[in-house]
N, CA, C and O atoms as CSV, one atom per row, in Angstrom:
chain,resi,resn,atom,element,x,y,z
A,1,UNK,N,N,-11.232,6.208,-0.769
A,1,UNK,CA,C,-11.840,6.629,0.969
A,1,UNK,C,C,-10.674,6.099,2.145
A,1,UNK,O,O,-9.896,5.248,1.715
A,2,UNK,N,N,-10.542,6.393,3.142
A,2,UNK,CA,C,-10.164,5.654,4.067
A,2,UNK,C,C,-10.639,4.489,4.528
A,2,UNK,O,O,-11.852,4.281,4.547
A,3,UNK,N,N,-9.861,3.701,4.903
A,3,UNK,CA,C,-9.748,2.345,5.556
A,3,UNK,C,C,-10.633,2.622,6.565
A,3,UNK,O,O,-11.809,2.266,6.650
A,4,UNK,N,N,-9.746,3.523,7.600
A,4,UNK,CA,C,-10.310,3.170,8.470
A,4,UNK,C,C,-12.234,4.110,8.875
A,4,UNK,O,O,-13.024,3.953,9.806
A,5,UNK,N,N,-12.270,5.224,7.339
A,5,UNK,CA,C,-13.592,5.582,7.604
A,5,UNK,C,C,-14.976,4.456,7.116
A,5,UNK,O,O,-16.178,4.554,7.360
A,6,UNK,N,N,-14.098,3.259,6.241
A,6,UNK,CA,C,-15.267,2.741,5.668
A,6,UNK,C,C,-15.540,1.857,6.557
A,6,UNK,O,O,-16.611,1.255,6.487
A,7,UNK,N,N,-14.448,1.544,7.778
A,7,UNK,CA,C,-14.406,0.418,8.904
A,7,UNK,C,C,-15.803,0.628,9.987
A,7,UNK,O,O,-16.387,-0.298,10.550
A,8,UNK,N,N,-16.229,2.466,10.123
A,8,UNK,CA,C,-17.352,2.809,10.770
A,8,UNK,C,C,-18.109,2.815,9.901
A,8,UNK,O,O,-19.210,2.891,10.447
A,9,UNK,N,N,-18.326,2.762,8.148
A,9,UNK,CA,C,-19.783,2.948,7.902
A,9,UNK,C,C,-20.582,1.572,8.467
A,9,UNK,O,O,-20.125,0.458,8.721
A,10,UNK,N,N,-22.226,2.198,8.580
A,10,UNK,CA,C,-22.592,0.350,8.777
A,10,UNK,C,C,-22.497,-0.240,7.326
A,10,UNK,O,O,-22.328,0.376,6.274
A,11,UNK,N,N,-22.684,-1.887,7.578
A,11,UNK,CA,C,-22.885,-2.566,6.905
A,11,UNK,C,C,-23.776,-3.022,6.137
A,11,UNK,O,O,-24.928,-2.858,6.539
A,12,UNK,N,N,-23.639,-3.555,5.140
A,12,UNK,CA,C,-25.429,-3.917,3.817
A,12,UNK,C,C,-24.588,-5.260,3.831
A,12,UNK,O,O,-23.477,-5.727,4.085
A,13,UNK,N,N,-25.629,-5.512,3.471
A,13,UNK,CA,C,-25.936,-7.543,3.351
A,13,UNK,C,C,-25.620,-7.307,1.957
A,13,UNK,O,O,-25.867,-6.203,1.470
A,14,UNK,N,N,-24.983,-8.440,1.110
A,14,UNK,CA,C,-24.553,-8.129,-0.671
A,14,UNK,C,C,-24.831,-9.484,-1.369
A,14,UNK,O,O,-24.201,-10.449,-0.938
A,15,UNK,N,N,-25.497,-9.633,-2.159
A,15,UNK,CA,C,-25.524,-11.508,-3.040
A,15,UNK,C,C,-24.245,-11.581,-3.820
A,15,UNK,O,O,-23.999,-10.592,-4.510
A,16,UNK,N,N,-23.591,-12.335,-3.834
A,16,UNK,CA,C,-22.423,-12.716,-4.472
A,16,UNK,C,C,-22.651,-14.680,-4.584
A,16,UNK,O,O,-23.263,-15.574,-3.999
A,17,UNK,N,N,-21.866,-14.532,-5.536
A,17,UNK,CA,C,-21.980,-15.898,-5.856
A,17,UNK,C,C,-20.719,-16.539,-5.856
A,17,UNK,O,O,-19.741,-15.990,-6.364
A,18,UNK,N,N,-20.649,-17.903,-5.212
A,18,UNK,CA,C,-19.194,-18.536,-4.670
A,18,UNK,C,C,-19.392,-20.071,-4.842
A,18,UNK,O,O,-20.425,-20.557,-4.380
A,19,UNK,N,N,-18.833,-20.569,-5.230
A,19,UNK,CA,C,-18.376,-21.984,-5.327
A,19,UNK,C,C,-18.915,-22.898,-4.449
A,19,UNK,O,O,-18.287,-23.121,-3.414
A,20,UNK,N,N,-20.057,-23.531,-4.676
A,20,UNK,CA,C,-19.986,-24.229,-3.093
A,20,UNK,C,C,-19.229,-25.123,-1.780
A,20,UNK,O,O,-19.301,-25.254,-0.558
A,21,UNK,N,N,-18.194,-25.801,-3.396
A,21,UNK,CA,C,-17.357,-25.985,-2.236
A,21,UNK,C,C,-16.263,-25.084,-1.352
A,21,UNK,O,O,-15.795,-25.266,-0.228
A,22,UNK,N,N,-16.039,-23.951,-2.423
A,22,UNK,CA,C,-15.589,-22.960,-1.385
A,22,UNK,C,C,-16.179,-22.620,-0.308
A,22,UNK,O,O,-15.447,-22.074,0.518
A,23,UNK,N,N,-17.407,-22.771,0.011
A,23,UNK,CA,C,-18.271,-22.091,1.246
A,23,UNK,C,C,-17.972,-23.336,2.124
A,23,UNK,O,O,-17.407,-23.214,3.210
A,24,UNK,N,N,-18.285,-24.295,1.728
A,24,UNK,CA,C,-18.583,-25.826,3.065
A,24,UNK,C,C,-16.939,-25.470,3.610
A,24,UNK,O,O,-16.762,-25.272,4.812
A,25,UNK,N,N,-15.833,-25.411,2.690
A,25,UNK,CA,C,-13.980,-25.749,3.147
A,25,UNK,C,C,-14.192,-24.503,3.869
A,25,UNK,O,O,-13.859,-24.686,5.040
A,26,UNK,N,N,-14.758,-22.863,3.602
A,26,UNK,CA,C,-14.772,-22.253,4.591
A,26,UNK,C,C,-15.486,-22.509,5.852
A,26,UNK,O,O,-15.007,-22.282,6.963
A,27,UNK,N,N,-16.985,-23.130,5.557
A,27,UNK,CA,C,-17.454,-23.703,7.363
A,27,UNK,C,C,-16.140,-24.818,7.890
A,27,UNK,O,O,-15.395,-24.654,8.856
A,28,UNK,N,N,-16.149,-25.631,7.198
A,28,UNK,CA,C,-15.433,-27.109,7.834
A,28,UNK,C,C,-14.004,-26.241,8.837
A,28,UNK,O,O,-13.485,-26.858,9.767
A,29,UNK,N,N,-13.487,-24.658,8.433
A,29,UNK,CA,C,-12.351,-24.368,8.790
A,29,UNK,C,C,-12.857,-22.948,9.408
A,29,UNK,O,O,-12.037,-22.031,9.437
A,30,UNK,N,N,-14.128,-22.737,9.885
A,30,UNK,CA,C,-14.507,-21.756,10.808
A,30,UNK,C,C,-14.031,-20.268,9.981
A,30,UNK,O,O,-13.585,-19.345,10.662
A,31,UNK,N,N,-14.107,-20.186,9.118
A,31,UNK,CA,C,-13.417,-19.010,8.591
A,31,UNK,C,C,-14.425,-18.497,8.120
A,31,UNK,O,O,-15.208,-19.242,7.531
A,32,UNK,N,N,-14.799,-16.712,8.252
A,32,UNK,CA,C,-16.085,-15.708,8.444
A,32,UNK,C,C,-15.619,-15.245,7.263
A,32,UNK,O,O,-14.481,-14.836,7.030
A,33,UNK,N,N,-16.711,-15.340,6.387
A,33,UNK,CA,C,-16.130,-15.092,4.748
A,33,UNK,C,C,-16.606,-13.573,4.609
A,33,UNK,O,O,-16.070,-12.831,3.786
A,34,UNK,N,N,-17.400,-13.242,5.254
A,34,UNK,CA,C,-17.755,-11.674,5.535
A,34,UNK,C,C,-16.511,-10.549,5.864
A,34,UNK,O,O,-16.267,-9.364,5.634
A,35,UNK,N,N,-15.895,-11.709,6.553
A,35,UNK,CA,C,-13.784,-11.156,7.361
A,35,UNK,C,C,-13.069,-10.827,6.142
A,35,UNK,O,O,-12.642,-9.805,5.605
A,36,UNK,N,N,-13.091,-11.848,5.948
A,36,UNK,CA,C,-12.476,-12.390,5.052
A,36,UNK,C,C,-12.472,-11.953,3.441
A,36,UNK,O,O,-11.421,-11.991,2.800
A,37,UNK,N,N,-13.580,-11.586,2.913
A,37,UNK,CA,C,-14.062,-10.861,2.021
A,37,UNK,C,C,-13.754,-9.074,2.291
A,37,UNK,O,O,-13.456,-8.507,1.239
A,38,UNK,N,N,-13.776,-8.483,3.090
A,38,UNK,CA,C,-13.384,-7.065,3.452
A,38,UNK,C,C,-12.265,-6.803,3.503
A,38,UNK,O,O,-11.918,-5.670,3.169
A,39,UNK,N,N,-10.985,-8.077,4.083
A,39,UNK,CA,C,-9.515,-7.678,4.247
A,39,UNK,C,C,-9.060,-7.263,3.042
A,39,UNK,O,O,-8.562,-6.235,2.583
A,40,UNK,N,N,-9.523,-8.906,2.445
A,40,UNK,CA,C,-9.277,-8.906,1.136
A,40,UNK,C,C,-9.423,-7.871,0.207
A,40,UNK,O,O,-8.774,-7.902,-0.839
A,41,UNK,N,N,-10.520,-6.575,0.565
A,41,UNK,CA,C,-10.970,-6.024,-0.316
A,41,UNK,C,C,-9.743,-5.002,0.063
A,41,UNK,O,O,-9.056,-4.468,-0.808
A,42,UNK,N,N,-9.599,-4.846,1.117
A,42,UNK,CA,C,-9.160,-3.008,1.500
A,42,UNK,C,C,-7.395,-3.424,1.845
A,42,UNK,O,O,-6.693,-2.705,2.556
A,43,UNK,N,N,-6.894,-4.716,1.181
A,43,UNK,CA,C,-5.449,-4.859,0.928
A,43,UNK,C,C,-5.146,-4.950,-0.948
A,43,UNK,O,O,-4.053,-4.987,-1.514
A,44,UNK,N,N,-6.625,-4.967,-1.607
A,44,UNK,CA,C,-6.716,-4.776,-2.886
A,44,UNK,C,C,-6.493,-3.746,-3.194
A,44,UNK,O,O,-5.559,-3.561,-3.974
A,45,UNK,N,N,-7.327,-2.561,-2.666
A,45,UNK,CA,C,-7.735,-0.925,-2.701
A,45,UNK,C,C,-6.450,-0.754,-2.660
A,45,UNK,O,O,-5.857,-0.242,-3.609
A,46,UNK,N,N,-5.882,-1.124,-1.645
A,46,UNK,CA,C,-3.925,-0.635,-1.158
A,46,UNK,C,C,-2.956,-0.551,-2.155
A,46,UNK,O,O,-2.033,0.234,-2.373
A,47,UNK,N,N,-3.367,-1.499,-2.680
A,47,UNK,CA,C,-2.673,-2.258,-3.574
A,47,UNK,C,C,-2.604,-1.119,-5.295
A,47,UNK,O,O,-1.767,-0.558,-6.003
A,48,UNK,N,N,-3.764,-1.291,-5.234
A,48,UNK,CA,C,-4.113,-0.924,-6.271
A,48,UNK,C,C,-3.865,1.164,-6.261
A,48,UNK,O,O,-3.393,1.833,-7.181
A,49,UNK,N,N,-4.331,1.624,-5.035
A,49,UNK,CA,C,-3.670,2.617,-5.297
A,49,UNK,C,C,-2.279,2.966,-5.247
A,49,UNK,O,O,-1.842,3.872,-5.957
A,50,UNK,N,N,-1.604,2.363,-4.516
A,50,UNK,CA,C,0.220,2.450,-4.696
A,50,UNK,C,C,0.419,2.089,-6.058
A,50,UNK,O,O,1.016,2.939,-6.719
A,51,UNK,N,N,0.072,1.035,-6.662
A,51,UNK,CA,C,0.176,1.286,-8.259
A,51,UNK,C,C,-0.432,2.272,-9.311
A,51,UNK,O,O,-0.309,2.299,-10.536
A,52,UNK,N,N,-1.045,2.982,-8.546
A,52,UNK,CA,C,-1.672,3.909,-9.360
A,52,UNK,C,C,-0.586,5.491,-9.158
A,52,UNK,O,O,-0.184,6.178,-10.097
A,53,UNK,N,N,-0.337,5.719,-7.799
A,53,UNK,CA,C,0.324,6.590,-7.344
A,53,UNK,C,C,1.426,6.211,-8.497
A,53,UNK,O,O,1.692,7.183,-9.204
A,54,UNK,N,N,2.250,4.788,-8.900
A,54,UNK,CA,C,3.058,4.470,-8.896
A,54,UNK,C,C,3.853,5.558,-10.332
A,54,UNK,O,O,4.709,6.389,-10.635
A,55,UNK,N,N,2.563,4.574,-10.847
A,55,UNK,CA,C,1.891,5.133,-12.621
A,55,UNK,C,C,2.139,6.861,-12.102
A,55,UNK,O,O,3.171,7.399,-12.504
A,56,UNK,N,N,1.643,7.282,-11.649
A,56,UNK,CA,C,1.181,8.835,-11.812
A,56,UNK,C,C,2.368,9.887,-11.850
A,56,UNK,O,O,2.476,10.916,-12.518
A,57,UNK,N,N,3.321,9.241,-10.820
A,57,UNK,CA,C,4.186,10.055,-10.154
A,57,UNK,C,C,5.114,9.189,-11.050
A,57,UNK,O,O,5.920,8.689,-10.266
A,58,UNK,N,N,5.329,8.865,-12.021
A,58,UNK,CA,C,6.587,7.618,-12.218
A,58,UNK,C,C,7.904,8.356,-13.168
A,58,UNK,O,O,9.035,7.881,-13.280
A,59,UNK,N,N,7.252,10.003,-13.976
A,59,UNK,CA,C,7.891,10.726,-14.463
A,59,UNK,C,C,8.449,11.676,-13.453
A,59,UNK,O,O,9.534,12.234,-13.620
A,60,UNK,N,N,7.864,11.813,-12.641
A,60,UNK,CA,C,8.832,12.764,-11.235
A,60,UNK,C,C,9.823,11.792,-10.306
A,60,UNK,O,O,10.532,12.543,-9.637
A,61,UNK,N,N,10.137,10.352,-10.015
A,61,UNK,CA,C,10.768,9.901,-10.006
A,61,UNK,C,C,12.080,8.944,-10.519
A,61,UNK,O,O,12.984,8.292,-9.996
A,62,UNK,N,N,11.591,9.288,-11.898
A,62,UNK,CA,C,12.811,9.335,-12.820
A,62,UNK,C,C,13.585,10.308,-12.924
A,62,UNK,O,O,14.809,10.429,-12.869
A,63,UNK,N,N,12.458,11.224,-13.135
A,63,UNK,CA,C,13.474,12.942,-13.259
A,63,UNK,C,C,14.405,12.606,-11.933
A,63,UNK,O,O,15.516,12.123,-12.151
A,64,UNK,N,N,13.974,12.854,-10.498
A,64,UNK,CA,C,14.526,12.405,-9.748
A,64,UNK,C,C,15.912,11.719,-9.265
A,64,UNK,O,O,16.812,12.227,-8.596
A,65,UNK,N,N,15.789,10.051,-9.950
A,65,UNK,CA,C,16.911,9.317,-9.333
A,65,UNK,C,C,17.540,10.591,-10.532
A,65,UNK,O,O,18.499,11.243,-10.120
A,66,UNK,N,N,16.984,10.938,-12.031
A,66,UNK,CA,C,18.148,11.458,-12.848
A,66,UNK,C,C,19.328,12.133,-12.239
A,66,UNK,O,O,20.523,11.968,-11.994
A,67,UNK,N,N,18.509,12.843,-12.146
A,67,UNK,CA,C,19.421,14.592,-10.651
A,67,UNK,C,C,20.492,13.809,-9.791
A,67,UNK,O,O,21.671,13.674,-10.117
A,68,UNK,N,N,19.916,13.326,-8.668
A,68,UNK,CA,C,20.669,12.249,-8.176
A,68,UNK,C,C,21.612,11.234,-8.546
A,68,UNK,O,O,22.433,10.983,-7.665
A,69,UNK,N,N,21.719,10.564,-9.642
A,69,UNK,CA,C,22.713,10.344,-10.946
A,69,UNK,C,C,23.993,11.156,-11.417
A,69,UNK,O,O,25.193,10.883,-11.426
A,70,UNK,N,N,23.245,12.275,-11.811
A,70,UNK,CA,C,23.748,13.752,-11.923
A,70,UNK,C,C,24.852,14.042,-11.376
A,70,UNK,O,O,26.012,13.896,-11.762
A,71,UNK,N,N,24.131,14.736,-9.855
A,71,UNK,CA,C,24.621,15.904,-9.072
A,71,UNK,C,C,25.172,15.031,-7.512
A,71,UNK,O,O,26.071,15.406,-6.760
A,72,UNK,N,N,24.595,14.211,-7.418
A,72,UNK,CA,C,24.506,13.581,-6.295
A,72,UNK,C,C,23.186,13.832,-5.074
A,72,UNK,O,O,22.100,14.216,-5.508
A,73,UNK,N,N,23.359,13.587,-3.515
A,73,UNK,CA,C,22.192,14.061,-3.111
A,73,UNK,C,C,23.181,15.403,-1.748
A,73,UNK,O,O,24.303,15.516,-1.253
A,74,UNK,N,N,22.033,16.021,-1.707
A,74,UNK,CA,C,23.075,17.481,-0.396
A,74,UNK,C,C,23.873,16.506,0.136
A,74,UNK,O,O,24.927,16.447,-0.498
A,75,UNK,N,N,23.820,15.777,0.965
A,75,UNK,CA,C,24.573,14.968,2.225
A,75,UNK,C,C,25.680,14.491,1.776
A,75,UNK,O,O,26.782,14.193,2.238
A,76,UNK,N,N,25.213,14.483,0.881
A,76,UNK,CA,C,27.378,13.774,-0.238
A,76,UNK,C,C,28.221,13.811,0.869
A,76,UNK,O,O,28.383,12.810,1.568
A,77,UNK,N,N,29.000,15.307,1.185
A,77,UNK,CA,C,30.050,15.589,1.498
A,77,UNK,C,C,29.601,15.629,3.744
A,77,UNK,O,O,30.491,15.677,4.593
A,78,UNK,N,N,28.497,15.601,3.977
A,78,UNK,CA,C,27.885,15.462,5.228
A,78,UNK,C,C,28.517,14.159,5.861
A,78,UNK,O,O,29.240,14.250,6.853
A,79,UNK,N,N,28.210,12.857,5.225
A,79,UNK,CA,C,27.485,11.891,5.366
A,79,UNK,C,C,28.737,11.019,6.379
A,79,UNK,O,O,29.783,10.828,5.759
A,80,UNK,N,N,28.727,10.690,7.289
A,80,UNK,CA,C,29.809,9.754,7.936
A,80,UNK,C,C,30.453,8.319,7.761
A,80,UNK,O,O,31.356,7.690,8.314
A,81,UNK,N,N,29.456,8.075,6.613
A,81,UNK,CA,C,29.251,6.240,6.434
A,81,UNK,C,C,29.061,6.057,4.608
A,81,UNK,O,O,28.900,4.941,4.113
């Protein structure tokens, strides 16, 4: 699901168990726990999707890299650098 799409959705309350010391520290530093939780989840989702994509496409990436090693790339004779 697109993160922008998620941002437009209505929010809902959720019960979480968090160490009291962490909650107190967040309050003392004026940290919005809900916003930080959402931000961290979005980052985690993006990272996991990237990892999944790499696993799913590893064979194609390896095949392409082997092809380039054997044959070079189409622009080898055209580049000026």
